[in-house]
N, C-alpha and C positions, 0 to 999 in steps of 0.2 A: 717769606711767608703766607700774610695776608694778601697779597696782591695778586697770589698764584693760586689762592682758595677762590678768590671775588671772577677772577676769570674763568677758572672750571665754574663756578655756581652759575656764570652768564649763560656760559657754553654750554653745560647741560641743560638747563631750562630752556633755551633755544632749538636744541634738538629735541625736549621730551614734547613742547610746543606743537612742531615738525609730524612729529610720529604720530599727538593724538589729529590732528587734522588729515593727517593722510592714511587711518586709519577709516575714521568718519569717512571720508572720500571714497574709500577702498569696497568697505563693508555697501554700499550702491550699487558696484556697478553686478553684480548678479540680476540681479533684478529691473537692472534699464530696459531689456527688449520684450520682456513681461508688460511695462510700465505704457511700450511705445504700441504695444496689441491690445492694452489696454482702453487706450486713449483713440485708436482708429475703431474701438466695438468688435475687433474679433477675437477677445477676452472676455467671456462676460461669465467664467465661476474660476476658480485657484487654480493655476498648473495643474496638479497635481491630482486635481479630480476630472482634469478634460480627457475622454475618453476619443483614441485615434490619434490623430499629428494634428498640429498647430500649424496652420498657415504663418508661418516666419516669416518666411522672404516677402511677404507683402509689407510688413515693418524694415525691410532692408534701407530703405531709400532716407525714412526719419531717423533710423539708426546711424548710420552715414551723415546727418545731418547734427546731430548733436555731439558726435565726434568731431565732426570738422568744425563748425561752431566754438567750440570751446580752445581748439588750437588757433586758430582765428582773432581772437580774440584778447587769447593768451601770448602771442607773439610779437602784434605790435607795442601792446603795456607792457614785456618784459625789455623792450627794446629802450624805452623813454622813462622807465621807472625808473635807471639807476640816477638821471639829471631830479626828475622829483623826490627821491627820496634824503636827496644832498642839500636840498632847498627846505624841505618840511620836515627832516630828520625820517634815519630808517625806525625808531621805535613808533613813532607816530602814522611813517609808512605803511608801516605791515599790522598796525590798529587796524585802519582804515580798513586794508586789504583784508582782517580777518572779518571786522562789521560788513563787507559785503559780502562775503562768504557765509555768513551766517542769515545774510537778506537772501541770497541765493538759495539756502538747506531751508528756510521757511517757505520761502515758494515754491518750492518741487511740493512741497507736504498741501499748501493747503489751494494750489491754484490747478486746476483740472485742463487746461487746455492745451493742445501743443506746443504752440505758437507762441502764447505766454513762459511756457518750459521751456522752450530752445531760447527765451529772453533770461531767462536767469540764470539756461546752462551757458552763455556768454558771459555771463557777469559771473559768474564761478572761474573762467577761465582768466578775466580780469583781478579777478582776489587775487587769486593762484601766481599769478606773475607778481603781485606788489607784497606777496609774504615770503617765497623761498629766495631768490632770486636779490630779496634786500637783506634776508636772514643770512644767507653765505657771504654774503660782503660782511656782514656785521663780523663774525665770526669770525674774517681774516683780519678784521679791524681789532677786535680783542685779543687775539690770542696771538702770544709769543711765540716766534719763526721756528722754532724747537718744534713745537705743538700745533702748527698749523695744518701741516696733513693729516696728522691724527683725528685732529675734529671735525675735519671737510670729511673723512673718510666714515667716522663718526655719522658726521649729520645728515650725509647720501646713504648708508644703509639704516640706520632708520626708516629713512620713506620706505627704502623695498622691504622692512621686517615687517610695516602697518601694510603691506599693499600684498602680502604674503597672509596676514593674518584676516583681513579686510574683512575679504569675500565670502570667510567663513563666521564668522562675527555676523554683517549681513542677511543671510538666511539662517542665523538661530535666532536674530530678531525678528523675523519675518514669520515662522515657526511658530514663537513665542506671542506676537501677536494675535495670529490665528489660532493658538490655542482660547488665549483670553476672550478675544475678541470677535471670531468667527470669521466669518468670510464671505458675509452679506456686502459688504461692500470691495470688491475685491482690485477698484482703483487703489484704493487706501490700503489693501491690506498690500498689496506690491509696492507703495511705496514708504513702509514705511521701516525699514532700515533710514529713510531720510529724517530721520525723526531724530537716529544715533547721529545722524550727519550734523543734525543742528547743536545739540545736544554737546558732540566733541566740538566744534565750534564754538559756543559760547565758555565752556570751560575753557577752554585756549586762551579766546577774546580778556576772560576773566582774569585769569591768574597772571598773564603778560600783563594788566592794564595795573597790576598790583604788584610787580616786579621793583627791583629796582633798579633792572634794562633802563639805558636812557640811550 
């Protein structure tokens, strides 16, 4: 019974960490187009205050770059990270990934050039490949065969649920930022959900570091 409770604690902890990071990641998605437009100088006031239309098509290439660079960096990293985690250990690999994710999140907040932003977006893709595939393998290792399918399903569902609620949270954070700090700095205002992403990464990193999972 104790061993059963032990694997359940570890499994739900991994699921919870994945949920928190995905929640922070998806919270940033609604403001990405506005960040690009602000970088290009096409958005000089808060989106809700703009009269007429915004030339959103002028940021299409940059949005494509941000989307592509995330996957281009994630795909090869995911292909080799399994070998890396077998040598370093799954927990250390995930902690390193969470640390890189936190670094990318902080970079989103403080750095204001598109080129640097793209670099941190690529770093974010690499970090994600160091967390979720390894966590899924970890779940397979610690979960008995009779419960493995259920836990993997819960793990996948947690990410999807986070992606459902994350965008609404991101918009809510943006609105709260504007309410308390105003919109004099448009770029920082539209990047405000990145603060939530950084905090969620920090919380996940801290909880995982002090956990009994090895």
